[in-house]
Backbone as CSV, one residue per row, in Angstrom:
resi,resn,N_x,N_y,N_z,CA_x,CA_y,CA_z,C_x,C_y,C_z
1,LYS,20.121,22.369,-9.053,21.349,21.625,-9.217,21.073,20.084,-8.784
2,SER,21.314,19.164,-9.697,21.046,17.732,-9.449,22.182,17.059,-8.712
3,LYS,21.926,16.099,-7.955,22.926,15.357,-7.179,23.554,14.340,-8.077
4,GLU,24.765,13.898,-7.724,25.440,12.827,-8.381,24.915,11.501,-7.758
5,PRO,24.724,10.468,-8.634,24.335,9.226,-8.102,25.429,8.585,-7.130
6,VAL,24.968,7.939,-6.125,25.850,7.184,-5.196,26.373,5.911,-5.944
7,LYS,25.567,5.326,-6.780,25.862,4.073,-7.377,25.226,4.047,-8.819
8,THR,25.910,3.487,-9.727,25.391,3.406,-11.146,25.567,1.963,-11.573
9,GLU,24.449,1.317,-12.059,24.597,0.002,-12.540,24.116,-0.083,-14.047
10,TRP,24.733,-0.818,-14.855,24.345,-0.898,-16.277,23.965,-2.351,-16.588
11,GLY,22.827,-2.417,-17.346,22.444,-3.727,-17.859,22.547,-3.625,-19.397
12,SER,22.044,-4.742,-20.042,22.171,-4.675,-21.496,21.236,-3.643,-22.143
13,GLN,20.112,-3.325,-21.495,19.182,-2.265,-22.024,18.831,-1.307,-20.975
14,SER,19.525,-1.151,-19.949,19.068,-0.284,-18.865,20.276,0.282,-17.997
15,MET,19.934,1.273,-17.341,20.914,1.979,-16.399,20.162,2.276,-15.155
16,VAL,20.714,1.915,-13.979,20.090,2.266,-12.690,20.956,3.147,-11.982
17,PHE,20.442,4.300,-11.596,21.129,5.325,-10.774,20.619,5.236,-9.364
18,THR,21.423,5.082,-8.374,21.006,5.015,-7.011,21.462,6.363,-6.335
19,TYR,20.558,7.103,-5.775,20.742,8.347,-5.118,20.665,8.276,-3.599
20,PHE,20.082,7.118,-3.086,19.896,7.105,-1.666,21.157,6.619,-0.961
21,GLN,21.422,7.249,0.203,22.487,6.850,1.102,21.960,6.615,2.457
22,GLY,22.172,5.487,3.056,21.765,5.191,4.378,21.198,3.825,4.456
23,ASP,20.574,3.487,5.532,20.059,2.138,5.808,18.637,2.051,5.239
24,ILE,18.480,1.463,4.049,17.078,1.485,3.415,16.150,0.659,4.288
25,ASN,16.572,-0.422,4.982,15.742,-1.246,5.823,15.083,-0.437,6.908
26,SER,15.904,0.393,7.561,15.352,1.316,8.655,14.369,2.342,8.106
27,MET,14.655,2.862,6.918,13.765,3.807,6.355,12.432,3.193,5.991
28,VAL,12.460,1.991,5.434,11.155,1.252,5.052,10.398,0.933,6.349
29,ASP,11.048,0.413,7.335,10.438,0.089,8.595,9.743,1.357,9.206
30,GLU,10.459,2.478,9.228,9.960,3.728,9.684,8.764,4.205,8.965
31,HIS,8.800,4.111,7.639,7.673,4.528,6.806,6.419,3.692,7.119
32,PHE,6.587,2.326,7.156,5.382,1.534,7.369,4.859,1.667,8.771
33,SER,5.756,1.834,9.780,5.313,2.007,11.119,4.460,3.304,11.209
34,ARG,4.960,4.390,10.590,4.233,5.569,10.648,2.948,5.527,9.874
35,ALA,2.937,4.796,8.745,1.693,4.725,7.999,0.656,3.869,8.739
36,LEU,1.076,2.740,9.333,0.149,1.914,9.957,-0.367,2.525,11.283
37,SER,0.449,3.360,12.009,-0.006,3.966,13.239,-1.072,5.128,12.873
38,ASN,-1.090,5.544,11.647,-2.076,6.569,11.246,-3.321,6.021,10.610
39,ALA,-3.281,4.696,10.309,-4.472,3.990,9.592,-5.549,3.899,10.617
40,LYS,-6.763,4.003,9.988,-8.017,3.832,10.763,-8.290,2.383,10.903
41,ASN,-9.053,2.041,11.903,-9.414,0.594,12.055,-10.435,0.281,10.905
42,PRO,-10.258,-0.920,10.359,-11.170,-1.270,9.307,-12.629,-1.426,9.816
43,GLN,-13.547,-1.351,8.908,-14.965,-1.460,9.265,-15.185,-2.835,9.857
44,ASP,-15.990,-2.903,10.922,-16.306,-4.214,11.504,-17.152,-5.101,10.512
45,LEU,-16.590,-6.205,10.088,-17.272,-7.058,9.078,-17.840,-8.296,9.681
46,SER,-18.046,-8.282,11.037,-18.646,-9.459,11.684,-20.088,-9.621,11.321
47,THR,-20.613,-10.846,11.518,-22.014,-11.076,11.111,-23.051,-10.317,12.023
48,LYS,-22.582,-9.807,13.253,-23.486,-9.146,14.139,-23.964,-7.863,13.450
49,HIS,-23.137,-7.248,12.618,-23.458,-5.874,12.085,-23.745,-5.989,10.590
50,ARG,-24.579,-6.906,10.162,-24.791,-6.981,8.683,-25.867,-5.811,8.375
51,GLY,-25.712,-5.443,7.105,-26.570,-4.426,6.610,-27.872,-5.111,6.036
52,LYS,-28.633,-4.395,5.263,-29.791,-4.902,4.608,-29.375,-5.798,3.422
53,THR,-30.179,-6.815,3.089,-29.910,-7.653,1.987,-30.811,-7.198,0.871
54,VAL,-30.177,-6.992,-0.304,-30.956,-6.477,-1.473,-30.992,-7.508,-2.509
55,VAL,-32.140,-7.807,-3.140,-32.227,-8.786,-4.160,-32.251,-7.994,-5.479
56,LEU,-31.316,-8.436,-6.448,-31.311,-7.706,-7.693,-32.197,-8.480,-8.653
57,LYS,-32.508,-7.793,-9.844,-33.428,-8.332,-10.806,-32.917,-9.708,-11.374
58,ASN,-31.683,-9.921,-11.432,-31.122,-11.176,-11.934,-30.997,-12.181,-10.746
59,SER,-31.642,-11.975,-9.657,-31.703,-12.849,-8.524,-30.397,-13.015,-7.734
60,GLU,-29.412,-12.170,-8.018,-28.142,-12.288,-7.261,-28.375,-11.499,-5.890
61,LEU,-27.762,-11.978,-4.896,-27.952,-11.255,-3.623,-26.730,-10.308,-3.441
62,LEU,-26.920,-9.205,-2.850,-25.948,-8.230,-2.563,-26.155,-7.757,-1.074
63,SER,-25.116,-7.777,-0.304,-25.316,-7.313,1.023,-24.879,-5.819,1.114
64,LYS,-25.843,-5.070,1.471,-25.571,-3.534,1.510,-25.353,-3.042,2.899
65,CYS,-24.276,-2.398,3.207,-23.981,-1.992,4.546,-24.367,-0.567,4.725
């Protein structure tokens, strides 16, 4: 059984149905807070921890970690 939209907007070539009820800002903040708290720390990209430098045939340098 499908829900009825809370709000419906019509444009010249579109219709937008809104099904969400509540404070969208709080929901977005909660989502990103949860996602960021579960994220791992990015790899240390400081110059102290450089990997090997590889020279390619066309003389371009590539840093390999």
